[in-house]
C-alpha positions in Angstrom: 0.2 0.0 0.0 2.0 3.0 -1.2 0.6 6.6 -1.1 1.7 10.0 -1.1 1.1 12.4 1.7 2.2 16.0 3.0 0.3 15.2 6.6 2.9 14.2 9.0 -0.1 12.5 11.1 -0.5 9.9 8.6 3.1 8.5 9.3 2.8 6.7 12.4 2.3 3.3 11.1 4.5 3.2 7.8 7.1 0.8 7.2 9.3 3.1 4.7 9.0 6.8 3.9 10.4 8.5 0.8 11.3 12.4 1.7 11.3 14.4 -1.5 11.9 18.1 -0.3 13.9 20.6 -2.0 17.6 19.9 -2.3 18.7 21.8 0.9 20.6 19.9 3.5 18.9 22.1 6.4 15.5 21.6 5.2 16.4 18.1 4.8 17.5 17.6 8.6 14.4 19.5 9.9 12.1 17.3 8.1 14.1 14.3 9.2 14.0 15.4 12.8 10.3 15.9 12.6 9.3 13.0 10.8 11.4 10.4 13.2 9.1 11.7 15.8 6.3 10.3 14.5 7.3 7.2 12.6 7.6 3.7 14.1 10.9 2.1 15.4 11.2 0.1 12.3 10.2 2.5 9.6 13.1 3.0 7.1 13.9 6.8 6.3 14.8 7.4 2.3 15.7 10.7 1.3 15.1 11.6 -2.6 18.3 13.6 -3.6 20.4 13.7 -6.6 23.4 15.3 -5.1 23.5 15.3 -1.4 25.6 12.7 0.3 23.5 10.4 2.2 26.0 9.8 5.2 25.9 13.6 5.5 22.2 13.7 5.5 22.2 11.0 8.0 23.7 12.7 10.7 20.5 14.7 11.4 18.9 11.2 12.1 18.6 9.4 15.4 18.7 6.1 13.7 21.4 6.3 10.6 21.3 2.6 10.2 17.8 3.1 8.8 18.4 5.9 6.7 19.2 5.5 2.8 19.1 7.4 -0.4 16.5 6.5 -2.9 17.3 8.7 -6.3 14.7 8.9 -8.9 15.5 10.4 -12.6 13.6 13.0 -14.2 11.0 12.8 -15.7 10.0 10.2 -12.8 6.9 8.8 -14.8 9.2 7.8 -17.7 12.5 7.0 -16.4 13.0 3.2 -15.4 16.0 3.6 -13.2 16.2 4.4 -9.4 19.5 4.6 -7.6 19.4 3.0 -4.1 22.5 4.8 -2.0 24.0 3.0 0.9 25.4 5.4 3.6 28.1 4.4 5.9 25.9 3.3 8.7 22.8 2.1 6.5 22.0 -1.5 7.3 21.1 -4.5 5.0 17.4 -4.4 6.2 17.2 -0.9 4.9 18.7 -1.8 1.6 16.6 -4.9 1.3 13.4 -3.0 2.1 14.2 -0.1 -0.5 15.0 -2.5 -3.2 11.2 -4.3 -2.5 9.8 -0.8 -2.7 11.5 0.1 -5.9 10.4 -3.1 -7.6 6.7 -2.6 -6.3 6.5 0.5 -8.1 7.9 -1.3 -11.4 11.3 0.4 -11.6 14.9 -1.0 -12.0 17.2 -0.6 -9.0 20.7 -0.3 -8.7 22.5 -0.4 -5.5 25.6 2.3 -4.9 27.5 2.9 -2.1 27.4 7.0 -1.1 29.6 9.5 -2.6 29.1 13.0 -4.1 26.7 12.6 -7.0 26.4 8.9 -6.3 26.9 6.9 -9.6 24.9 8.3 -12.3 25.3 12.0 -11.6 29.0 11.8 -11.4 28.9 10.6 -15.1 25.9 13.0 -16.2 27.6 16.1 -15.1 30.7 15.8 -17.0 28.8 15.0 -20.1 27.0 18.2 -19.6 30.0 20.0 -18.7 32.0 18.9 -21.5 29.3 19.8 -23.8 29.3 23.4 -22.3 33.1 23.5 -22.5 33.0 22.9 -26.2 30.7 25.9 -26.7 33.4 27.9 -24.6 36.0 26.5 -27.3 34.0 27.9 -30.2 32.3 24.6 -31.2 29.0 25.0 -32.9 26.4 23.7 -30.4 24.5 22.0 -33.0 28.0 20.0 -33.8 28.0 19.0 -30.5 24.7 17.8 -29.9 24.3 16.1 -33.1 27.7 14.4 -32.2 26.1 12.5 -29.1 22.8 12.0 -30.9 24.9 10.1 -33.8 26.0 7.9 -30.8 22.8 6.9 -29.8 22.2 9.4 -27.0 18.7 10.5 -26.7 19.5 14.2 -26.3 23.0 16.1 -26.7 24.4 17.5 -23.7 23.4 21.2 -24.9 19.9 20.2 -24.8 19.9 18.2 -21.8 21.3 21.1 -19.6 18.2 23.2 -21.4 15.8 20.3 -20.2 17.2 20.1 -16.6 17.7 23.9 -16.0 20.6 26.2 -16.4 20.2 27.6 -12.9 20.3 23.9 -11.6 23.7 23.7 -13.1 24.8 26.9 -11.5 23.5 25.8 -8.1 25.3 22.5 -8.4 28.2 24.3 -9.2 28.1 26.5 -6.3 27.5 23.9 -3.8 30.4 21.7 -5.1 32.6 24.9 -5.0 31.7 25.3 -1.4 32.3 21.7 -0.6 35.6 21.4 -2.3 37.0 24.8 -1.5 40.5 25.5 -3.0 40.3 21.8 -4.9 37.4 23.1 -6.8 38.9 23.6 -10.5 38.5 26.7 -12.3 36.7 25.9 -15.4 35.2 27.6 -18.5 32.0 25.8 -17.9 31.1 27.9 -14.9 31.8 31.0 -17.0 29.1 29.9 -19.3 26.4 28.8 -17.1 26.7 31.8 -14.6 26.7 34.2 -17.8 23.5 32.4 -19.1 21.8 32.6 -15.6 22.6 36.5 -15.5 21.1 36.9 -18.8 17.9 35.1 -17.8 18.7 32.0 -20.0 17.3 29.3 -17.8 16.3 26.8 -20.0 12.9 25.2 -21.2 11.3 26.6 -18.4 12.0 30.2 -18.9 11.4 29.5 -22.8 15.1 30.8 -23.3 18.1 28.9 -22.7 20.9 27.7 -25.4 17.7 27.2 -27.6 14.9 29.9 -28.4 11.4 28.7 -27.7 8.0 29.6 -28.8 5.1 30.3 -26.5 4.2 26.7 -26.3 7.7 25.9 -25.2 8.7 24.3 -28.3 12.5 24.6 -29.5 12.8 27.2 -32.4 16.6 26.9 -32.9 19.8 27.8 -31.3 19.9 31.3 -29.6 21.8 33.4 -31.6 23.6 35.6 -28.7 25.5 32.3 -27.7 27.4 32.6 -31.0 28.2 36.5 -30.4 29.7 35.9 -27.0 31.2 32.6 -28.0 32.2 33.0 -31.7 32.7 29.8 -33.8 36.6 29.0 -33.8 38.3 29.0 -37.3 39.8 25.7 -36.4 37.3 23.1 -35.8 37.9 19.3 -34.3 36.9 16.2 -35.9 33.9 14.6 -35.5 35.6 11.7 -33.7 37.5 14.1 -31.3 34.1 15.5 -30.0 32.4 12.2 -30.0 35.4 10.8 -27.9 35.4 13.7 -25.7 31.4 13.2 -24.7 31.9 9.3 -24.4 35.3 9.2 -22.5 34.6 12.0 -20.1 31.7 9.8 -18.7 33.4 6.5 -19.1 36.4 7.5 -17.0 34.0 8.4 -14.5 32.4 5.1 -14.4 35.7 3.5 -14.0 36.6 5.9 -10.9 33.3 4.9 -9.4 34.2 1.2 -9.6 37.7 2.0 -8.6 36.5 3.7 -5.6 34.1 1.3 -4.5 30.9 3.5 -5.3 30.0 1.0 -8.1 29.9 -2.5 -6.5 28.4 -4.3 -9.6 29.8 -3.5 -13.3 26.5 -4.8 -14.6 24.7 -2.4 -12.7 27.0 0.3 -13.9 26.2 -0.6 -17.5 22.5 -1.0 -17.0 22.1 2.0 -14.9 24.2 4.1 -17.6 21.6 3.0 -20.2 18.3 3.1 -18.1 19.5 6.2 -16.3 20.5 8.7 -19.2 20.4 6.8 -22.2 24.3 6.2 -22.6 24.4 4.7 -26.1 22.6 1.7 -25.7 24.4 -0.4 -28.6 27.4 -0.1 -26.5 26.2 -2.2 -23.5 27.2 0.5 -21.4 30.4 2.6 -20.5 32.4 -0.6 -18.9 31.4 -2.9 -21.8 32.4 0.0 -24.4 35.7 -0.3 -22.9 36.0 -4.0 -23.4 34.8 -3.6 -27.1 37.5 -1.2 -27.3 40.1 -2.8 -25.7 41.7 -1.6 -22.5 44.9 -1.0 -24.2 43.7 1.2 -27.1 41.0 3.0 -24.6 44.0 4.0 -22.5 46.2 5.1 -25.4 43.4 7.3 -26.6 42.9 8.9 -23.3 46.3 9.9 -23.3 46.1 11.6 -26.3 42.7 13.0 -25.5 44.2 14.5 -22.2 47.4 15.8 -23.9 45.3 18.0 -26.3 42.4 18.6 -24.2 43.4 18.2 -20.3 43.7 16.2 -17.3 40.4 15.2 -17.0 40.9 12.5 -19.8 44.2 11.0 -17.6 43.3 7.1 -17.3 42.6 6.1 -13.9 44.8 3.8 -12.3 42.7 0.7 -12.7 42.5 1.2 -16.4 46.1 1.8 -16.5 46.8 -1.2 -15.1 44.2 -3.6 -17.2 45.6 -1.9 -20.1 49.1 -3.3 -19.7 48.0 -7.2 -20.3 44.8 -5.8 -22.0 42.4 -7.4 -19.4 38.9 -7.0 -19.8 36.5 -5.3 -17.3 33.8 -8.5 -17.5 36.7 -11.0 -17.0 38.4 -9.1 -14.1 35.2 -8.4 -12.1 33.8 -11.9 -12.6 31.0 -11.3 -15.1 32.1 -12.9 -18.1 
């Protein structure tokens, strides 16, 4: 029996609650403490968040072992994936109940360990950022979006940022900078999104973003003001370079998530990528794609991209190690 409510008095006999308030740690902490005074002792408390670390949110809870993350993807009614995030103190019962709940609502769950941006968003955000970075370099947004869609992505990064809203990107950038402090990189991406935000270009919701929109919210073409601010470069990259930048920036993040133990099962990493943000379905997912390319070639290509475009393309230690013998991910991690 699953039902939505904003009446806290109805929570006295529930088994699991999903909190879905605004992405603000203070508000979430207040709700957690208020609700825990009402719900029964066995109840699992789940927070729906896309960016806030679950372990941090659980500090507001008097029962952190029963606190868990359940991350829905937007638009919720269409997206099949749900990320279940295990905090440092989350127990197995909480994970099991969260899995049961997600299956009851006919979604596909993956379980990941807690880290900033979890698994999906830590791969999606670099994809969006790489597209925005290319705009700042003078690469036409049409070329960027088309390159992504030719790879099988449902939407290119420039369209995706308009759909998710530019001010959300700016908010995430500010929050990440506050959390990382001096370690936060100085990046052209921030310059672009803050400039767009200052000019009221917030995406589809404001009928003005990287695209222009008509009164009904339908895209009518790329905003010409973007070209005035970031003129097209006389020297344009190859289509393969654009595509490889968009692919590898996500794939390397998936490898890091595996390396750090955020991703516990590479099959969930691949399924999650395809269902969660439409990662090129023909590839089988980011880790399968590396097996298709071969880890030796993938490593060499990453080094080339790193030399040309920046150290975000440096191959992680795990990929370097596997490339020396040409080892495959699905062989090494036991799912051949």
